[in-house]
N, C-alpha and C positions, 0 to 999 in steps of 0.2 A: 725505390729501386729493387726491392726484394722480389716483386712479381717478375721483373725483367730477368733477374738472376735465376729464378725458378724456371722460367721459360727456356733460357739458354741451357740450363742444366738438364732439362727434360730432353732436349734435342741431341745431347751428347750420347755417345755409345761407349760401351765398356772397352777398356784397354785390353790388350791381349794377355791377360793373366792366365793362370792355369785353368784348364777346362773344368776342373773339379768345382769351381765356384759358380758355374753356369746354372746349376739347379738350386742355388741358395734361394730360399723363399722370403728373405728379408733384404733390405738395403743395408749393406755393410758400411757403417760410417765411423769415422774417428772424430773425436771432439777434444779440443785443447785450447789453451790460451797462450798468447805471446805478448810480451811487453814492447811498447814503442816509446822510446825515451822522449820526454817532453821538456820544455823550458821551465825554469822556476816561476815565470810569470803566468803560466797556465795553471791557475789556482784550482780548477776543477779536477786536474789530473793528480789526485792524491796518491802518494806512494810512501816513501820512507820518511821524508821530512820536507821542509819548505824549499830546500835547495835541490832535492832529488825527486823529480816528478816524472810520471809516466802514464801513458794510456795503455789499455789492454784490449786486444782484439780477441773476442771469443768466436771460434770458428768451428763449423760443422762441415766435415769433408767426406765426400763419397770416395771410398778407397778404390773400388773397382773401376770407376770412371776417371778418377784422378782429378776431380773438380771440386770447388767449394760449393756448398749448398746454402749456407746461412752464416751471417756474421753480425756481430754487434760490437760496438765500441763503448767502453766504460773507463772509469778511472782504474788504476792498477790494483787497488785494494778490494775491488768488487769480487765476490765469491764466484768461482767458476762453476761450482755445483749449483748455486742458485740460478745462474744464467741458463745452464743447461736444463734445469728443472722447468723453467718457464717455456722452453722450446721443445719439450718432449712430444713425440708424436708416435702413433702406432706403426707397426710394420718395419721397424728398424732394429738392426743388431749393432748396438753401441760398443765400440772397441775403445777402452779407456785405460789411462795409466793409473798408478796407485793413488793419485790425488783425489780420485772419485770413488774411493772404496767405502764410503759411508754406507752402512747396511740399510738404514732407513731410506736412503736415496736409491739404492739398488732395488728396493721393494717398490718404490714409486715407478721405476722403469717397467717393472712387471705389471703394475696396475694400468699402465698405458698400452698394454698389449704389445710390448716390445721386449727385446732380450739384451743381454750384456755379456761382454768378455772384459774382465777387469783384472789388473795385476794386484796381488796381495803381498803384504810383507811376509817374509819367511816364518815369522813367529806368530802368525794368525792362529787364533783358537777355533776349534771346531769339534763336533761330536760325530764320530764315524757311524754311518748307517750301512754302507755297502762298499766293498772293495771290487772295482770293476776289472775284468780281465784285460790285459794289454795284448794287442795284436803284434805281429812281427814288425809291421810298419811303424807302430808306435815305439817299439823298443829301438829300432834303427834311428828314429828321430831323436832319441835321447830322453824319452819320457820315463820317469821312474815310478809314478803311480797315478791312478785315475780313481777318484773316490767320490761317492755320494755322501754328503754330510749335512748336518745342521751347522750353519756358520755362526761363529761368535761364541762367547761364554754362556753359561746358564742364564745369566741375567739379561743377555741381549738376544736370545733366541727369537723373541717375539718381534724383532725388528725386520725379519724376513718371513714372509708368509708361507714359504715352501722350502724343502731341501734344495740344495744346489750341488754343483759338481766342482771339485777342485782337482787340478792337474799340475803335477810338478815336472819340470823339464830340467835336465842336466845339460849344461853347455860349457864351452871353453871360451875364455876371453880372447877374441880374435886379434886384439891389439898386441898380444905377445906371441911371437913365432913358436910353433909347436916344438917341444923338445929343448927349448932354450931357457935357461934360468932367468928369473926376473932380477933386475938389479935393484937394490934397496936405495931409497932416497930419504933424506931427512925431512920431517914434517916441520910445521911451524913451531912445534913444541920440542924440537931437537931430538926426536925419537925416530927410529927407523921403522918403516912399514914395508912388509913384503906381502902384497895381496895374493891370494890363492888364484891360480889359473882356473880351477874348477869352480863353477858357480851354479846356482839353481834359480829357477824362475817359477813362481807359484801363481797360477791363474785360476780365477773363479768364473763360472758361467752357469746359466740356467738351462742351456741347451743340452739335453740328455741324448739327442738323436745323432749328433755329429761325431765323427771319429776324433779321438783325442789329438792326434797329430794335425788334423785339419784345424782344430781350434787354435793350436799353437801357431800354425801358419797364418791364420787370420790376424793374430796378435802381432806377428812379425811385420805384417803389412801396415800396421798402425804407424810405422815410421814414415809413411808417405806424407802425413800431415806435417811432420818436422821438415821434410824436404821442401814442401810447399812454403813453409814459413821462411826458409832460406831464399827461395825464389822471390818471395814477396818483398823481403827486405833488401837483399843484396843485388838482385837483378832489376826488379821494378823500381828500386830505390825508395820504397815507402818508409824507410827509417828516417828519411828527411821530410819533415812535415811542411806542407805548403800553407797550412792554416793553424791558428792557435785555439779556436773555439772547439767545443765537443762536436758540434754539427759539422764544422769544417773538416775535422779529422775523419768523421764518419763518411762524408762525401768522398774524401780522398781514398779511403779504404774501399768503398763500393766501386769507385771508378777503376781501381786497380783490379778488383775481382772480376768486373765485367771485361776488362782488357784481357785477363787471363783466360776467361771462358771463350772469348772471341778467337783468340789465338788457338786455343784447343780445338774449337769447332772447325777452324779453317785448315789447320795442319793435320788433324786427326790423331794427334799424339800430345803428350805432355809438353808444355812450353819449355824451350831451352834458351840459354843465354844467346846462342848464335842466331836463333830465329828472331828473338827480340831485337838484337842489334840490326838484323837485316831489315826489319820493319821500320826501325828508327831511321836507318839510312834512306829508306824509300821516302818517308815523310819529310826528310831534310833535303831531298833532291839529289842525294849522292848515289842512289841506285834506281834503276828503272823498274817499272812494273813487271816487265818481262824477266828481269833478273830475280825479282822477288818470287814470282810464280815458279821459276825454274828451281829456286831454292826449296820451295814448298813441295814441289813434285819429287825432288830428290829425297826429301824426308819420307814421303809416302812410299816411295819405292824401297827404301831401306826397311821401313816398317813391315812391308809385305814379304821381304826376304827372310825376316827373322822367323825361327821355328816356333 
């Protein structure tokens, strides 16, 4: 089914993101994994113990098109880095969370003629080579510094074959209204925690040519893959397995991805819950083809009106 997914993905066009991404010379992709709970009798779905089993879907997602590109199903204990390493291809800008920050793996991405944007822990070690000047746009975006460094401690410098760039962003936790104090709450250890509103985000990339605030904007759009996981589980209902074998779960996952791509190609936008419900009503005989087409046309007209 992978060739079919690749063919459908090729036919999709970019979503109306900011114009600044149009000249990007690589495919901006997010990669992550999500767990699908399995039954205890599914012995292949190794996870925590015999009673808690799960499968894992490893997904490669085109951020600018809003579509899945590649997926694999394994047991929950399979390494996400190992799976991505087997799927690496040239010409991609991989946008990854902190779980993929292994330095030798980042070097493997470079060897495949691709690039990366990865989140680091705030206590990451590095040796400063150059302090890059920040533009006014960078400062307004909350960027505190932009540096060229050798990443890692002295003993791990050789894990990356070239210097990289780290960027630190200051941001505020949007879950707390600005100007209002946080209320403390007791933790499980009967202590009180008062998290700071002000937080920092540390990003590493090998792309030296892109503005710092654009790098941060790309990482912000990594969240699109998390939204797709919610659509996959909560709307398509793929957290409810129709088969118990690994091949059966894989078939269900691929069918769901193909359905998502077909809806995306038909509507010209990311699938929504209402569109999925309308398609289901049509197949059940509760809606006519004319009503379904009218719904699709309304979506397209709303898309065209957006700035």
